[in-house]
PAKETOR-99797 format. One record per residue (C-alpha): x, y, z. Coordinates in steps of 0.02 Angstrom, whole numbers, plus 50000, padded with zeros to 5 digits. Layout:
N
XYZ;...
***
This chain:
906
454205263845292;454835277845395;456195274045511;456185283745692;457675289445790;458245277045921;458255283346104;459665279246215;459215267146350;459405275146519;460315268246691;458995260346802;459295264746993;459575246747045;461005245746918;461875261346989;461855254047159;462825238847098;464105249847023;464435258047191;464445241447279;465805234647167;466865250947181;466665250947369;467365233347370;468805236547266;469325250247374;469175239447528;470115224547445;471495238547402;471525245447585;471495227147650;472955223647544;473785238947607;473455235647785;474035217447775;475615223247702;475985236547833;475575223147961;476805210647893;478215222747882;477935227748061;477885209048118;479505206948022;480385220648104;479705214248268;480295195448234;481975202948174;482185212848337;481805196048439;483075187748327;484355200448357;484075199048541;484125180648545;485815182048447;486445194448579;485885182448721;486765167648640;488425178748623;488195182948798;488075165448862;489495159748749;490535174348823;490025168148999;490705150148951;492315159148901;492465168449062;492205152349162;493685144949064;494665160149108;494125160049294;494515141649306;496305145349222;496595158749363;496005145949494;497355133949437;498685147949432;498245151349615;498705133549673;500405137649622;500735148049781;501955139049883;502885146150036;504305134750065;504945135450232;505985119850225;507585126950150;509035135550199;508325152850149;506685150450257;506935166250338;506995176850176;505455166850119;504565169550283;504885188550276;504315188750084;502715180250142;502165191750279;502635206950170;501515200350032;500075197350141;500325215550207;500345222650031;498785213149980;497835222750124;498795238750107;499685241349958;500975254149979;499875264650095;500445271050259;498565268350327;498965250750390;499815245550554;501625242350563;502365228150485;502875220450644;501045223450730;500355215250570;501515199650586;501215198250773;499315197050736;499465185550588;500455173350711;499325173950860;497525175850786;496525159650784;495005165950695;494285183050629;494655196450494;496535201350488;496145215450364;494865223350252;495765228050089;495955245250042;495115251549878;496275249849726;496735266749638;495925265149464;497215276349384;498495263849405;498995254049260;498785234749274;500555231049311;500715243549440;499175236649525;500055219049510;501635224449590;500855234949727;499425223749785;499785205949721;501645202449770;501065185949836;500615181249668;502185187749574;503475185549695;504655171349634;505115165949821;503125161949836;502455158249677;502875143349559;502965151949379;502995135349302;501135134049329;500825146949189;501615133849062;502125148248948;500345156848951;500695173449043;502105183049002;501845197149131;501175190249288;500985207049356;499895214349219;498855198149205;498435198449401;498255217049399;496995216649253;495935204349354;496085214049513;495435229749413;494025219349347;494745221049170;495135201349164;494285192549029;494245192648842;493205198148691;492935192048524;491815188048366;490695173448364;490335174448192;489395184748048;488015184147930;486885196847832;488215209347857;487995208148053;489355202448185;488935193248349;490175200148476;490495195748658;491455204548799;491875195348967;492395202949128;493235192149263;493385199849435;494765195349561;494805211349662;495615207849831;494385209649964;495075204250134;496085191650240;495215181150348;496085169550479;495285152550499;496045139050606;497565150250625;497785149750431;497565164950320;496235165750196;496395177750046;494595183449973;494515188449796;493145193349687;491485203049686;490195193449775;488835200549658;489605198849490;491155187649477;490935185249283;489915197249177;489755193948985;489035206448875;488385199148701;488075211648544;487445210648376;488325225548280;488245232748104;489805242648073;489845253248231;487985252648267;487375240548415;485745232248356;485475221448505;486345219048671;486165206748821;487165205748986;487285190149096;488235187049256;488735171549357;488895173349541;487515184549589;486945182549777;487845192249898;487035183750042;487875167649994;489595175649941;489375168349767;490765172749661;492005174749787;493695164349782;494495159749942;496385155549940;496895146650106;498795146850125;499155133350259;500325120550324;500135104250238;499455089850331;500385075150386;499145065750276;499955072350124;501385059050144;501275041750071;502635036450187;503475045450336;504585039650474;505225050550612;506725039450663;507315026050555;508265017250695;507145005450798;507175005450986;508304990350989;509664999650886;509404991150718;509235001450563;507574999250452;508194993850271;507134996650118;507134980450019;507134976749827;505474981849750;504994993249891;503715005749809;502945021749859;501985030549735;501755045949840;502875058949941;504035049150054;505145057650190;506205052850344;506935064050481;508285050750483;509235042550337;508565030050216;509415013150211;509355003750046;509614985850019;511194982449930;511324966449817;511744958049658;510884961049548;510504978549601;508874980749707;507524991249619;506575004549705;505035013749636;504505030949712;503205040649621;503355057449718;504405069649820;505705059249913;506975066250047;507765065150210;508515076450347;509985065150399;509545065750584;509715048250649;508765051550798;507415060850736;506905079050719;506795082550908;508435081950956;509285085950788;510675099650770;511105108950619;512875101250624;512005083750615;510945088650475;512365094750363;513415079850400;511965067850374;511535071850203;511375054850112;510905036750132;511495020450189;511855005850081;511804988450136;511014972250186;509984969950352;510954978550497;512544979350399;512314995750326;514085002850355;514195010150179;513705027950187;513515038050028;513505057450022;512555065649876;512125082049814;510975092949904;509615094949766;508825086349612;509895071249608;509635052449636;511455049749591;512345033649673;510825022449685;510925008749572;509395000149500;508265014349513;506585014549413;506825028749286;505275037749357;506095039249526;505405054249615;505325065549459;504945083549488;503215091949457;502475107749466;500875111249569;499805107649419;500555090249408;501635092349251;503405085449258;504815098049245;506375097649149;507915108349138;507975120049000;509625126348902;509875140549018;509805129049176;508115133849215;506455124949247;505165121849105;503725109549088;504355094149006;503845090648825;503145073448786;504775067848709;505875077748828;507525066748846;507825058849014;509455068949022;508415084749051;507145076949184;507215085149356;507055074249524;506145080149674;507515072249789;508265082249931;509385073050051;509615088950158;507905095050193;507455104350351;506865091850480;504915090050506;504515087350686;503185077050744;501685085650808;501615091250991;500235090351112;499245102951012;498845090250900;497745079751033;497055095951101;496415100250932;495545083750922;494935085451089;494225102551058;493365098550901;492655082050971;491935090951118;491325106951027;492325117351132;493745117251257;493335104751397;493595112051564;495065105351662;494155104551816;493505086851883;492075081251997;492345070852154;492555055452055;493745062451936;492645062951793;492535078851672;491255091251733;489595089651652;488045102151642;486305097351681;486035089651537;487485077451559;488575085551420;490425088851444;490555107751504;491615117451389;492295134551358;492275143051181;490825131551113;490725129850921;489275126850821;489975109550768;490525095150867;491135077450848;490995061650959;491905062251128;492225045651209;492755050651396;494115039951469;493765048151638;492255036951644;493365020651625;494405011851761;496205006951737;496294997751908;495984979251938;494294972851961;494794962352115;495424968552280;496014955952410;495184960652571;495974947552698;497454935852714;497364917852716;496474910452860;496494891852922;494894881252946;494694871153088;493804855553052;493454861952880;491934872652915;491934890652955;490584904852977;490924919452895;490294935552970;489964949352847;490284961852972;492004956453002;492464955552813;493544970552772;492754982852641;493714988052488;494615004052488;493725019752431;494895022852288;494465005452213;492705009052236;492855025252160;493875019452013;492795004251966;490965004152021;489905015651908;491355015451781;491825007251615;493204993651600;494224988151466;494364997251298;492945004751202;492544998451034;492025011550899;491075004150754;490985014750589;489855006650453;488765010450311;486875005350325;485545010550207;486805021950118;487065031350285;488505033950394;488285024750559;489345027350716;489215015550875;490185013951035;490124997851138;490854997751311;490764986751471;489984994851623;490304989851805;488664991151912;489284984152083;490274972352183;490164954852248;491074945252377;492154930152330;492874917752443;494504909152379;494754891652470;496084878952451;496964864252545;498674870752577;500224859652589;501814868852642;503334867252535;504744855152593;506224861652689;507374870652561;506084866952418;505084878352311;503304883252342;501854870652350;500024873552365;498544862052397;497254857852272;495674869052270;494194864752383;492714869752305;491124871052345;489954886352409;488914886152548;487414889852620;486844897552781;485424909552782;485344912052605;487134918252583;486934936452560;488514945052508;488524963652547;489064972152707;487684970352839;487754987652904;486904994952735;485214991652782;484575004652655;485454994552532;484764978052603;483044985152594;483254990452400;483804973452373;482254966752452;481264978152347;482104972752199;481464954552239;483334948652270;483794935252386;483744938452572;485124949152655;486174938252789;487254943452930;488414927352892;488594911052797;489394894452814;490734887152702;491424869752710;493074865052631;493484846852604;495234841552619;495024823552643;496484820352523;497684830452621;498114848552654;497534860652776;495914869652737;496014888852726;495134903352639;495264921652605;493984933852550;494044948052409;492874959852320;492644957352137;491644965551990;491914951151874;490324940451852;491304926151796;492354923951942;492104905652007;492384910952190;490804922752200;489774914752345;488194924052290;487864938652188;486074946852230;486194958152077;485664951951907;487384955651843;488984964851889;489334971251725;488214976151568;488714979851394;488164997551344;487925001551151;487505019251085;487205020550893;487055035850787;486735041050607;487405055150509;486695062650351;487515070450204;487285087850288;488065082050442;486465081350555;486605067650686;485095056050737;485305044150894;484695026350838;484985016651009;485575019651180;485305007551319;486375016551452;484775024551537;484125006351587;485715002951675;485565003151864;487205007151970;487335004352158;488185020352229;490035015752251;489664997252235;488414998452369;489784998452500;489895017252564;488665022952698;488735041052651;488095038152481;486175037052445;485475019652412;484615026352262;485445018852101;485985030751963;485885027151779;487535025551677;488355040051583;488365036151403;490205031251359;490095042251208;489465061151175;488855066551018;488495084750942;487145094151046;485355093850982;485345103950814;487275103650804;488145096550649;489415083050636;491235089950601;491985072550570;492915069650721;492805053850837;494025056650988;494415045651140;495385052951282;496075034851313;496355019151206;495115014451062;494664999250962;493945002150781;493114991250670;491774990650537;490994973450564;489824968250694;490184950750680;492024947150680;491904929250631;490894932350473;491924930850310;490634939350203;490464954050318;492354955650338;492454956850146;490864966550111;490614978450254;491004996950224;491555008750349;491475026250271;489905032350174;490315041050008;489965058050075;490785055150241;492595062350298;493115055250467;494505056750590;494575042650718;495825048450857;496435042051026;497635049851147;498455033151175;498295018551070;497155013350922;496864994750891;496274990950714;495044975250721;494394973250549;494524979950380;494034997450351;493445001750169;492685016450080;491005013850020;491525024049851;493115015949777;494305029849713;494615029049534;496235027149443;496675038449366;495765053149455;494605064749358;495345080049308;493955089949399;494195087449599;492315091249604;492115073949531;493145064949664;492365053249794;492165062649956;492375048150080;494005050450175;494685042150339;496095047150451;496655035950607;497705044650728;498545039150884;499555048651016;500555031351047;500345015950934;499225011250797;499104992150825;498424979250712;497304967750807;496124958750699;494764948450779;493924931950724;493864929350551;495434939750526;496384935250675;498314934450662;498464920150777;497044908450707;496824911050532;497974914950380;498134925250213;496634934850254;497324953350218;497034966850317;496364981850218;496254999550274;495805014350166;496425029550239;497875037550327;498625029750483;499695039650595;500615034450760;501265051050821;502425045550966;502435026450937;502355014150786;501185005750665;501314988150725;500644970450761;499754971150935;500164952350984;501654951951097;502504941150972;502854956350871;503814962551020;505464952850985;504824939050875;505374927151003;503694917850999;503394921550819;502724903250788;501114909250863;500804920350718;500164914350554;500324920750380;499144936050379;499384939650193;499624959150172;499234974550267;498614985150144;498475003750156;497595014450029;498145031650083;499725034550187;500695028250346;501485040050459;502425033950614;503795040650746;504695023850729;504495010450603;503544996650693;503544977250659;502054969850562;503054953550530;504434943150590;504854936050422;505034918150386;505154906750546;505004887850531;504564888450349;503054901050361;502974919650343;502334926450513;501384942350503;500984955350368;501724961450208;501814978850180;500724983550029;500295001650020;499475012649877;499445030949896;497785039849884;498235054949744;496835065049813;497975069049966;499165078949853;497665092049849;497915102650013;495905103150007;495885084250044;496375080350220;495565069850363;494655081650490;495795091050609;497285079650561;498945086450627;499865099050516;501695099450461;502625113350530;504315119050462;503805113250288;502875120950132;501545131950164;500145124850026;498715132149940;496875127249947;495695136049821;493885136449840;492775147249746;490855148949729;490095153049555;488485142349560;486905153149585;485695150649717;484065140949658;483035150849784;483505167049705;482145172749593;483225181949470;484325165949448;483995156749287;485065140849299;486885145949313;486715164449262;485535179349277;485015192049151;485655209849210;485415221249074;484965222748885;
***
């Protein structure tokens, strides 16, 4: 068999296509893998960049937090400014103070006014811009800037260096760096992957200007747009891989980031206990008894007298303590008296013959039984101070021995005079929303505009509540218009045409006016502050006839008098108004009143003896039993006006019934007046429509103050709250204030206070009287009908020219003390300031304590100059204190604001 050659098998066309497809697919897979790998690397790069940006952002925000801490530290240091004008070198301190303010504005430049012209403007300007600070020379070193422009922060006469607590070694350089915008810090947050997260912070305290507000200089520091700038960076070696910048305080329109430092006199509300004159009007001396405790600043212009006893009395003072040694108060004190008066009395009661002279400063020597914490010296930050080995002052260590403690005791301070009339003027101006005109209308009232508001000059955009005493009468409600007339046969016809009418002055001072003392009620309802005023309004007069059976006294004997005849009488309907006022009679007819009559008949029954007789008089007392007939519905009406104040100071009127009160012109007795009745002028004027409440309630006369509506309600007396948690009030009267109930805060004050003043409750109350503050509790708390109730007042109580004392006449000399009960305690959470120490008790009489025990606790918020009742009087001749306000929070309406910071660069 023959074998043939085998032919190779050829590729078919379909098989070739398959191979090509496989090759293409392989190429696509390889390409896809290449593209996927490229995209993953790119995404990883983007993710890495975003991660670096986030790290830089976090570093910037961390730096901002550190910047805020630096800013807060600077604010705490600023509180150390204390311009002490109470010592012997007051003139030198004053000169340094004026020069430091001048250098704040002008440095060493000659571009400013003369120093004398600057000081004159400083002393006379009420409000406005004192200066715009000149630009700082950026070529100066920080220390040079501090010495040139910020003397007020480094001059030891003006600034308490102990506030640094050893943290600042060179104040001039520290403040100069802040002024140049170099303040702040930088640091490394951490490192990973060979990268470092860094931050750099700038804190700006550049001097800007000095404003004058309420006669006090306000130093303005800082950049309003960028008070704190923090830059966060991620770096590798020297290369910056990512950067973010954030700032706090960014809205120029709201002056955010600006710090205001107000240098002002301290308020009298600063004192826990202040007495101008420690000698009472009867010549006896006020003696502080065993256990007397004041846990805040205490001062007298006189001399303190301490009880001396066995065992030794103990006194506890937790703050500044001192005296001037002027026995009759500051007003008549001479330098010789002050120098001779340094010291205190020791004795029991009025026997205070032992007078101890003590060193001028830093000593409580000679007082036996003193609590070891007696008036220890503190710096403005509240730290106790001790004496170091060189005789200087340092912040005390926790275990500092008592032998190194310093005391804030000075028995020879400069006198602190009580405020002058400008204190009343300030309350009056702020309550009226401007200065009331001194002109009066024909009735002696303050002038009012077409809307019934008191006419003022220099109006302001805020106002308080003004209670106008010119609308009140101080004269008697009765006027006798005839002498006694005998009645033949016991019956007489009284012709109204022959009855003398009251004098014009009585009409003018009574009808159409308020009588008595207005009552202001401050209380909280539904969480809101309510303010109401109630007063009694006289609408007209009525004729009264007093009748009696008269028996003359025996020869040489004392007076006698017949019994009262009674009776009223009748003829013709008994009209009571003068007949010639026909228009008035017609008006009364229109009211549907009883018919007007020309005359009426009375009969006096003296069958038991005596001569019948009568006399006529006019009265506006509707309860007078001698009124024959009163055609008016009432001679007096109670008027109440109620307001509500919200958290923003916006005022709403809740109730006012004065518009419905009808007043007959001049009581309806003067022919020249129109017979058309007029509406009563409300007894109180609030802020104008759209105006905000500034916290002041003022009466130009006397004023009764309470928080309760029902004085007889025990639950209301205990539970009522006078001052809303957001409200700060000053209630002032030109004459006397009568406290008629408890006055409590809605938000209690914690003890101890939080370190951050921003967390302190806002409610605050000041009671100011030009004369006395009198304890006049009503109903359930009455001192003459109940006992052991306690009278509780949260706030500062001040009697400028008088006393804080019990109102009942038994407190005058305690001769009738048995009419008083044991009132428990008069408890004040705040401070008590008075011209003379008034009597609030008469001690134990007939085995019962009569009156109130003194039990006061200091509100330590008042140590902060920013906490003072509105418009409260300031102390002159003392220490100018610092209030620091800063604005760092961004505005929520600012689109670029993100929470509390803004991203400003990357």
